[in-house]
N, C-alpha and C positions, 0 to 999 in steps of 0.2 A: 240829274243834269250831268253832262260830261263835256269836256273841252277837247277839241280835236284840232291840232295844228294843220294848216293847209298842206304841209308836206305829207300828211298821212290820210288825206282824202283820196279815194281811188277814182271816183267818177261822179258826175252830176247829170241827171237825166230828168226830162220833163215827165210828169206823171198825170195820168187821167184817172178820174174817179170811176171805179168799176161798179157794177150793179149791186154787189153785196154792200159796198160802202154807202151807196146812195140810199139804201133801205134803212140805214141806221138812223134812229130818230133825230139825233142832233144835227144831221146834215139835211134832213127833209125841209126844214123851215128856212134854210139859208139859200142865197142866190147861187148861181153856178160857181163852182169852186175851180181854182187853178192851183196846181201844185208841182213841186219838184222833189226828187229823191236824191239824197246825198249818201253815197256809199263810202264807207270809211273803215280804217283799220281799228279793230277792237282787240285790245291786248288782254290776254287771259293768263292763267298761272303757267309757270315754268317756261316762259318766253314764247308761248304759243300765241299766234296771231290768227284772227278770223275776220272775214268780211261781214260787216254789219251795215245797216242802213236806217235812215230816218226820213220821213216825208213831211214836208211843210205845205200848208194850204193857205190860200187867201182868195178873196173875191175879186181882187184887182189883177187882171191878166197882165197889164203893163208892168206892174210891180214884180209879179212872178217872173216875167221874162228878164227883167233887170237883174234879179238875183241869179238866175241861171247864167246869164251872160257874164256877170261879175265873177262868179265862182269859176267858170270855164276859163276866163282870162287869167285868173290866179293860178290855175293848174297849168296853163300854157307857159307861165313864167318859171315853172319848175324844170329848168334846163337839164337836170341830171336824169330825168325820166326817159326810159327807152321808148322809141316809137316803132322800131323794126328790129326783130330778133331772129337769129339763126338757131334752130332747135335740133339737137341730136338726141334720139331716143334709142336706148339699148333695150330691145324687147326680150333679151335672154337673161339679163342680170337679175340677181336676187331671186325673188319668187316669180319671175317672168310677168310682173305686173306693171312694168314701166309704161307701156302704151296705154293701158287702161287708166293708170293714175294721171297721166298727162291729159287724156281726152276728157275725163270726168271731173277732175279737180282743178286743173291748171288752165287749160284752154278757155273755159268759160270766163275766168278771171281776166285773162289777157284780152279777150274780146270786149269785156265790160270796160276795160281801161283803154280801149282803142289802140291796142298794140298789134301790129301785123307781124306774122311769123312765116318763116320758111322752114318746114319740118322735114328732117331726114331720118328715116328709120335705118339704123346701122344693120348691115348684113353679115359682117365678119369683123374680126379683130383689126384694129387700126383703120377702120373705115372712116371714122370721123377725123382722125389725124391726117390721113392722106387727102381727104376732101378739103380740109382747111388750107392746104397748099394750092388748091385749084380755084376755089371760089373767090369772088370779090368781097373780102371780109370787111373792107372799109365802108361799105354801104350799110353795115349793121351797127346798131348801138350796143350790141352785146351778143354773146353766144351762151346758150342754155344747154346743159347736159342733163338728161333724165336717166338716172342709173345710180350706181354706187361709186365708191372711191376710184375704182378702176376706170370707169367711164370719164370721171373728172380728169384723171391723170392723162388719158388719151387726148382729150380736148386741150388740156393745158400744154402738152407737148406739141400739139399741132399749132396752137396759137404762138407760143414762144418761138418755135422753129420757124414759122412763117415770118415773124417780125425780124428775126436775125437774118434770114435769107434776103428779105427785102432791103435790109440795111447793110448787107455785105459783111456781116459778122460771122467769123468762123467759130461755130459752136464747139468744135473739137479742141480748141485752144483753151486749156483750163484757166488761163489768166486773162482771157478776153473780158472786156467790160461790156456786158450784154445790154441791149436796148430794152427799155421798159415797155411792157405790153399794156397799152391804155384801153384796149377793148375788154370790158368786164365779162367775167364768167359767172353765170348763175347756175346753182346746183339744185335740182329737184330730186330729193333723195328717194331712191327706189331700188336699193341694192341690199346685199347681205350686211355690208358695213358702210356706215355713213359718218365716219370719224371727222372728216373735214367740215361737213355741214354742222355737226354737233359742236365743234370747237369754234366755229365762226358765227353761228346764229344762236346756239344754246339749245337747240332741239332738232331732231330729224323728223320734220313734218312738211309734206309737199305744199300745203296751203300757205303755211308760214313763209316758206322759201319763195313761193310765187309772189306773195305780197311784198317781200323785200325787193324783189326784182321790179315790180310795178312802181313802187315809190322811188326807185332809182338810188338805193343805198350804194355806198362805195366803201369797201374795206381793202386797203393795200395789204399785200401778202409777200413775205420773204420766200424765196425759192433757192434751194441748194442744188448746185450742179455736181454730178458724180462722174469722175473721169478715171480712165485707166490707160496708161501708155498714150497720152495725148488723144484719146478717143472718148467722146461723150457716151456714157452708158445710159444715164437717166437724169431726170430732174425729180426732186423730192420736195414736198411741202409739209409733210407731217412726220412720219417715222422712217428713219434709216437704221435698221437693227441687225446686228450680227450676233450669232450665238443663239440664245434662247428663242427670240422672236423670229429669227431667220429659220431655225430648225422647225418651229411650229408651222410656218408658212409652207416650207418645202414638204413636210409630211401631209399637211391638209390638202395640198394641191392634188394628191393622189386619191383623195376621198371626197371629191366634189359632189358625188352622188348622195352624200349624207346631208347636204345642205348646210346651213349655218352651224349645225351641231358639230360639224367636223372640227371647228376651232377648239371646242371643249375637249373633244377626244384627243386631238393632236397635242393640245396644251398639257393634258394630264400625262400623256405618253412621254413628251419631251421633258417634263419635270422629273419623272422617274428615271429617265436615262442620265440626267445630270452631267451632260457633256460640258467640258470647258476647253477653251482654245487659247493657244499661246501666240502672242504677236506683239507688235510695237505700234504705238500711236504717237504722232507728232502733231502739235496743234499751236495755233496762234490765238492768244486770248483776245476777246472782243473788248478792247480798252475804251471804245467809244460809247459803250452802253451805260445807261444810268441806273441799271438794276443788277441783281444777281439771282442765280437760280434758287437761292434759299431765303430771299427777302420777303416772301409771301405777298408780294405786290402783283396781283393777278391782272391780266390784260383785259380791259373792258372797253366799252364804246368810247371813242375819243381819247384813247390811252395817251397820257402825257409822256410816259417813258418811251413809247414808240416815236412820238414826235420829237422829243429831245435827242434820242439816239440817232434818228435819221439826220437831224440837223448837224449833230456832232460828226457823224461819219462823212457827210458831204463836205464839211469844212476840212477834215483831215485829208480827204482825197484831193480837194482843190489845192491844198497847201503843199502836199508832198507828191501826189500822183500815186496811182495804184501800184505800179511796179516798184517805185522807190520805197514805198511803205512796206511792201512785202519783203524786199531784200534787207531792209534795215531792222525790222522788228524781230524780236527774239522768238524762237520756236522752243516749245517745251516738249520733252520726250518722256514717255511712260512705257515701260516694258512689263509684261506680266502674263498671267493666266487668267482668262476672263470667262465667266459664265454668260455675260451679256455685255454688248457694247451698243448703246443707243444714242442716236443724235436726233433731236426733235426741234422742229421750227415752230411748233405750237404745243399746247398742253397735251394734245391727243386725248382729251376727255371723251368719255362715252358713257352710256347708261350704267355699265358695270363698274366703270372707274370714273366717278364724277369729277375727280381732281385731275385725272390723267397721269401720264408718265412724268411730267414736269409741270406742276401746278402754276409756277411763276413764269413759264415760257411766254414770250410775246410774239404776236403775229407779224409785226412789221418793224422790228428794231435792228435788223441787219445782223442778227446773230442766231446761233443754234445752241441748245443746251446739250453738252456731251456727257452722257451718263455711263460710268464704268462700274460694272459689278464684278468684282474679283472672285476668284475661286473661294468657295466657302462650303459649309455643310448643307445638306438638303434642308435641314430644319431652319437654318438661318436664311436660306434663299426663300423658303416658304414664308417666313416672317416678313421679308422684304416685299414679296408679291402681295401678301394680305394688306399691306399698308396702302396699296393703290385703291383699296375699296373703303378706307376710313379716313379720318381727319388727322392721323398721326404723320409726323415728318418722315417721309419715305427715304430721305437721304441720311437719316441719323443712324447709320451703321458703320462700323470700322472698315467694312469691305466694300463700301459704296463711295465713289467719288463723282462729283459733278462740276463741270466747268462751262462757262459761257464763252463760246469761241466764234471766230469769223471764218476759220477754215481749219481743216485737219487732214492728215494722211494716216492710213492704216496699212500695214503689211503683216500678213501671217508668217509664222516661222517657216512653213513649207514653201510659201511663195518666195521668200527671201533666199531659201536654199536652191530652189529650182529655176527661178526667173532672174537671171543676173541683170536683165535689162529693164527691170521694173521702172526705176527712175534714178538718175544719178543724184539728184537732190535728196531723194529718199535714202540712198546709201550713206551719204555723208552725215545725215542727221540721225539715222536710226542706229548706226554702228552695228555691233554684234548682238545676236540674240542669246539669251541664256540657254544653256544646254541641259538643264536638270529636269526636263520633262519626263516623268516616270512612265512606266509601262501602263497603258490604258486598256481597260476591258473591252473597248470598242475599236473599230477600225477607222472611225471618222477622224480625220486630221483637220479639215477645213469645214467651216460652217458656210451658210448661204446668207447673203444680205437680203433683208426684207425692206424693199424700197416702196413705200406707200402701198403695200399689199402685192407687190410683184417681186419675183426672185431675181437676184443678180448673183452670178456664180463667181465673179472675180473677187479674189481675196486680197488684192492690192489696189487700193483706190485713193483718189484725191478728191476731197469735198470742199466746196467753197459756197458761202452764203451770199446771195445777191439781194441787196436790200430793196424791198418793195418792187420786185420785178413784175408782178402782176396784180390785178385787182379783181375783187369779187363783188357781186351784188349782195352785200351784207353790211352790217354795221358793228360787228363784234358783239359780244355778249353784254346786254344792258345790265347795269348795276341793280336797279330796282324795277322789276317788271310789275306793273300795276295789276292788282287782283281783279278778277272778272267781276266781282261784286261791286267794284267802284264805278262801273259803267251802267247807265240806265238804258234800257231798251226802248224807252218811250220817246225821248226827245234829246236834242242837242241845243243847249242854251246859247252856246257861243262857239263859233267855228274858227274864228281868227284870234 
């Protein structure tokens, strides 16, 4: 026996007895049978979902039709379920399997659930982003991207940009209050890296993601805007990394011919180079949040910390106003030499690092975790990196600091020296840089920002977190995913 909530029923269809079934002895002596099949979500290990089914039989045709009608009416009442989707497929990402994955694994499930789709095969970079500014997006219940994190980023930029354009919001204003994007994005993982999918669903699996879309799950997501000189550079939802992770990305981009293995090669090469960078960070603490980066309270389905933090932030903004709050609140300043500067809006968990860069980071609490790794020995830095793969506290080092922030600014030493017009506000807060940088064996002075897997060359940026700016077809990572053995393949005793 298994119990399936209506919210996890995929479809109900009338079923006819086929010849093979009619020949089974137990059916031969009975009158003509009428049946219907219920397709439902079957949960397996490690947050994996599958489509399973069970068929019910009876001799009363009227009773059978009553069941079918009743179940279909219950499904119609699930208003969060999408009926029409816009789908973008990147045929070149990852192992070039996006089109095949969608056609073989996802499209049949959408068809079963009576979801109509308009499919666009992208032909070049920013195809999906540009297209989202042209189509009538309001006739769709969601946008689905088939690809990796890069494809998701493109769709996200298109949707957020379209919403701000339609609302008359200037995205280049770093202090602008952005309009929330209520059109959900679904991610069908088919790329080299699927960090966002892994951190919001718990697994990178196309079928699992498709089923989350079908049942109409909704997970709000914080988005960080990255500006330089009053110009929007990018939006970020996972990792914004300078130093170690920026250098890895920059080097790996030159070796795309190596496939996913390029990240291992570039990571090892970057670790050996051991570059550090000098600069200054100013940040505003996220005082509205109900958690901290080291409290071990992980973000899960229906996270209370996200709900409480959102409510508290809304009350603060309503009481003081965004501009007043920023002008009055204290900025904290840190100067130094850093091997890595990372800001994450989510844990950034992945198969190699099950806990991620910040295990207690939350998806929708209106804050980012700012992680500063100061200059240290190669051995100490290796100890820090190894802790991403085990259960030890990765922040328990004297050279690692972590803060929960709602906005921050960074300026490298070279940028301050050469760009006198970076930001007046930055000059006042940053003051003078320390001048004791010793002679370095390399010629690299500035690193590159890794913004969700894309490079940003600006070394002076302003970052602001926008609480729950967008929504995903996801529900966060469930606390206790039921074991596959708990489900029977033979029958469902109770559906409601």
